[in-house]
C-alpha positions as CSV (number, residue, x, y, z in Angstrom):
1,M,-16.0,7.8,5.9
2,L,-14.3,4.8,4.3
3,M,-11.5,4.9,6.8
4,A,-14.0,5.2,9.7
5,R,-15.8,2.2,8.5
6,L,-12.6,0.2,8.1
7,R,-11.1,1.1,11.5
8,T,-13.1,-1.5,13.4
9,K,-11.8,-3.9,16.0
10,F,-8.7,-5.0,14.3
11,F,-7.1,-8.1,15.8
12,N,-8.3,-11.4,14.5
13,Q,-7.0,-14.7,15.7
14,T,-3.9,-14.6,13.5
15,L,-2.8,-11.1,14.7
16,N,-3.7,-11.9,18.3
17,A,-1.1,-14.7,18.1
18,L,1.5,-12.2,16.8
19,H,0.6,-9.3,19.1
20,N,3.7,-9.4,21.3
21,E,6.2,-10.4,18.6
22,P,8.8,-7.9,17.5
23,W,7.7,-6.1,14.3
24,N,10.6,-7.6,12.3
25,N,9.6,-11.2,13.0
26,Q,6.8,-10.7,10.4
27,K,7.0,-10.6,6.6
28,Y,5.5,-7.7,4.8
29,L,4.4,-6.8,1.2
30,V,4.5,-3.1,0.3
31,L,2.1,-2.2,-2.5
32,D,1.4,0.7,-4.7
33,M,-0.8,1.1,-7.7
34,E,-1.2,3.6,-10.5
35,T,-4.7,4.4,-11.9
36,T,-6.2,6.7,-14.4
37,G,-7.7,8.7,-11.6
38,L,-9.0,8.5,-8.0
39,N,-12.7,7.8,-8.8
40,V,-13.0,4.1,-7.8
41,A,-16.3,3.8,-9.7
42,T,-15.1,5.0,-13.1
43,D,-11.3,5.1,-13.3
44,H,-9.1,2.1,-14.2
45,L,-6.0,0.3,-12.8
46,L,-2.9,0.9,-14.9
47,S,-0.1,-0.8,-12.9
48,L,0.7,-2.6,-9.7
49,G,4.1,-2.4,-8.0
50,W,5.3,-4.2,-4.8
51,I,8.3,-5.2,-2.9
52,S,8.9,-7.4,0.2
53,I,10.3,-6.6,3.7
54,D,11.7,-9.7,5.4
55,E,13.5,-9.6,8.9
56,G,13.3,-5.8,8.8
57,T,15.1,-5.6,5.4
58,I,13.8,-4.5,2.0
59,K,14.4,-7.3,-0.5
60,L,15.1,-5.7,-3.8
61,S,15.1,-9.1,-5.5
62,T,11.3,-9.3,-4.9
63,A,10.5,-6.1,-6.7
64,Q,7.7,-6.5,-9.2
65,L,6.0,-4.1,-11.6
66,L,3.0,-5.2,-13.6
67,L,1.2,-3.2,-16.3
68,V,-2.5,-3.9,-16.5
69,N,-4.4,-4.0,-19.8
70,H,-7.7,-2.4,-18.9
71,G,-8.6,-0.4,-21.9
72,A,-7.2,2.7,-23.6
73,V,-5.1,5.2,-21.6
74,S,-6.4,8.8,-21.5
75,K,-4.0,11.2,-23.1
76,D,-4.8,13.7,-20.3
77,T,-3.1,11.5,-17.7
78,V,-0.1,10.2,-19.6
79,G,2.0,13.1,-18.4
80,L,1.4,12.0,-14.8
81,H,2.1,8.2,-14.8
82,M,4.0,8.1,-18.1
83,I,2.2,4.9,-19.2
84,T,1.1,5.0,-22.8
85,D,-1.3,2.8,-24.9
86,Q,1.9,1.4,-26.5
87,D,3.2,0.3,-23.1
88,I,0.0,-1.4,-22.3
89,N,-0.2,-3.1,-25.7
90,D,3.4,-4.3,-25.4
91,Q,3.6,-5.3,-21.7
92,G,0.1,-5.2,-20.2
93,I,-1.5,-8.3,-18.7
94,P,-5.2,-9.0,-18.0
95,V,-6.5,-7.6,-14.7
96,R,-7.3,-11.1,-13.4
97,T,-3.8,-12.3,-14.0
98,A,-2.3,-9.2,-12.2
99,L,-4.6,-9.7,-9.2
100,E,-3.8,-13.4,-9.1
101,Y,-0.1,-12.6,-8.9
102,L,-0.8,-10.1,-6.1
103,Y,-2.8,-12.7,-4.3
104,Q,0.1,-15.2,-4.4
105,A,2.6,-12.5,-3.3
106,L,0.4,-11.7,-0.3
107,Q,0.5,-15.2,1.1
108,G,1.9,-15.2,4.7
109,R,2.5,-11.4,4.6
110,L,1.0,-8.3,6.1
111,L,0.3,-5.6,3.6
112,I,1.7,-2.1,3.8
113,V,0.3,0.9,1.8
114,H,0.4,4.7,1.9
115,H,-3.2,6.0,2.1
116,A,-5.2,2.8,2.3
117,P,-8.6,4.0,1.0
118,V,-7.2,4.3,-2.6
119,E,-5.8,0.7,-2.8
120,I,-8.8,-0.7,-0.8
121,G,-11.3,1.0,-3.1
122,F,-9.9,-0.2,-6.3
123,L,-9.0,-3.7,-5.1
124,T,-12.5,-4.2,-3.6
125,R,-14.2,-3.2,-6.9
126,L,-11.9,-5.3,-9.1
127,W,-12.1,-8.3,-6.7
128,R,-15.9,-8.2,-7.0
129,Q,-16.0,-7.7,-10.8
130,I,-13.6,-10.5,-11.5
131,A,-15.2,-12.8,-8.8
132,L,-11.9,-13.8,-7.2
133,P,-12.1,-15.9,-4.0
134,S,-12.9,-13.9,-0.9
135,V,-9.8,-13.1,1.2
136,Q,-9.1,-11.3,4.5
137,I,-6.1,-8.9,4.4
138,N,-4.4,-7.2,7.4
139,L,-2.6,-4.0,6.4
140,F,-0.7,-1.1,7.8
141,D,-1.2,2.4,6.5
142,T,2.0,4.6,6.7
143,L,0.0,7.8,6.1
144,L,-2.4,6.9,8.9
145,F,0.5,6.1,11.2
146,E,2.1,9.4,10.4
147,R,-1.1,11.3,11.1
148,I,-1.6,9.6,14.4
149,Q,1.9,10.3,15.6
150,K,1.4,14.0,14.9
151,N,-1.9,14.0,16.7
152,K,-0.3,12.4,19.7
153,I,2.0,15.4,20.1
154,Q,-0.8,17.8,19.0
155,E,1.3,19.1,16.1
156,Y,-0.8,20.6,13.4
157,V,0.2,19.4,9.9
158,R,-1.5,20.4,6.7
159,D,-3.2,17.6,4.7
160,D,-0.7,17.9,1.8
161,A,2.1,17.3,4.3
162,F,1.0,13.6,4.4
163,R,1.8,13.0,0.8
164,L,4.4,10.3,0.4
165,N,7.4,12.5,-0.5
166,N,6.4,15.0,2.2
167,C,6.3,12.3,4.8
168,R,9.7,11.1,3.7
169,K,11.2,14.5,4.0
170,R,10.5,14.5,7.8
171,Y,12.8,11.5,8.1
172,N,15.5,12.9,5.8
173,L,14.7,10.4,3.1
174,P,15.5,11.4,-0.5
175,E,12.8,12.5,-2.9
176,Y,11.9,10.1,-5.6
177,G,10.0,10.8,-8.8
178,G,6.4,9.8,-8.2
179,H,3.6,8.1,-10.2
180,N,5.5,4.9,-10.8
181,A,4.0,2.0,-8.8
182,L,7.2,0.2,-8.1
183,T,9.2,3.4,-7.2
184,D,6.3,4.4,-4.8
185,A,6.2,1.0,-3.3
186,L,10.0,1.2,-2.5
187,A,9.5,4.7,-1.2
188,T,6.7,3.5,1.1
189,A,8.8,0.6,2.3
190,E,11.6,3.0,3.2
191,L,9.2,5.3,5.0
192,F,7.8,2.3,7.0
193,L,11.3,1.4,8.2
194,A,12.0,5.0,9.1
195,Q,8.8,5.2,11.1
196,V,9.6,2.1,13.0
197,A,13.1,3.3,13.7
198,H,11.7,6.5,15.3
199,V,9.5,4.6,17.8
200,R,11.2,5.0,21.2
201,A,11.1,1.3,22.1
202,E,11.4,-1.6,19.6
203,P,7.8,-1.9,18.5
204,T,5.8,-5.0,18.5
205,I,3.4,-6.0,15.7
206,G,0.6,-5.3,18.1
207,Y,1.8,-1.7,18.7
208,L,2.1,-1.0,15.0
209,F,-1.2,-2.4,14.0
210,K,-3.1,-0.9,17.0
211,N,-1.9,2.5,15.8
212,A,-2.4,2.2,12.0
213,G,-3.7,-1.3,11.3
214,L,-6.8,-2.2,9.3
215,T,-8.4,-5.4,8.4
216,I,-10.4,-5.8,5.2
217,R,-12.1,-8.5,3.3
218,L,-12.0,-8.7,-0.5
219,P,-14.6,-8.5,-1.8
């Protein structure tokens, strides 16, 4: 339902201007987040990880991992994300500070995520709670792109085959340990580049975002 509501007429004035440009003329920010669970209403943000793609190249020097101090970490989930209360106490920063850093990193960039509803849900809630300035974001969903490509050739793929590492396997990309926001952001960036490389003709920004682009406003 969330994806259906978000997938409205996508191109705003900015993207219309970029419509026919090669995809690698644009700068991107690839984002992942770790949370205590997938319930947007009750779970909490633990970390944000991101990395930039400029001129079609992943820029390792831009890699950023932020731990977020948003209350105690449940012992039931530590085994998944490996973030403890001690980590949060030692390195965690306030949620507002983390989102302000993210806002600055997004300036002039198109956002890339894998399975947009999770990031969108948490960002929307937190943006509203903290009362940050409203901002419109254009993003590309690597999971949605993968699903659409399979639908085009009418190939049935199980839902779990669209998990990040399973998508990477189809492009012969190595498997990374999951549940680390920065590692997953890097893994998503590599998946995006592989997806672009497998498009028959050099894709334009318009092609990519017509296939798996979303526009959102926070909040």
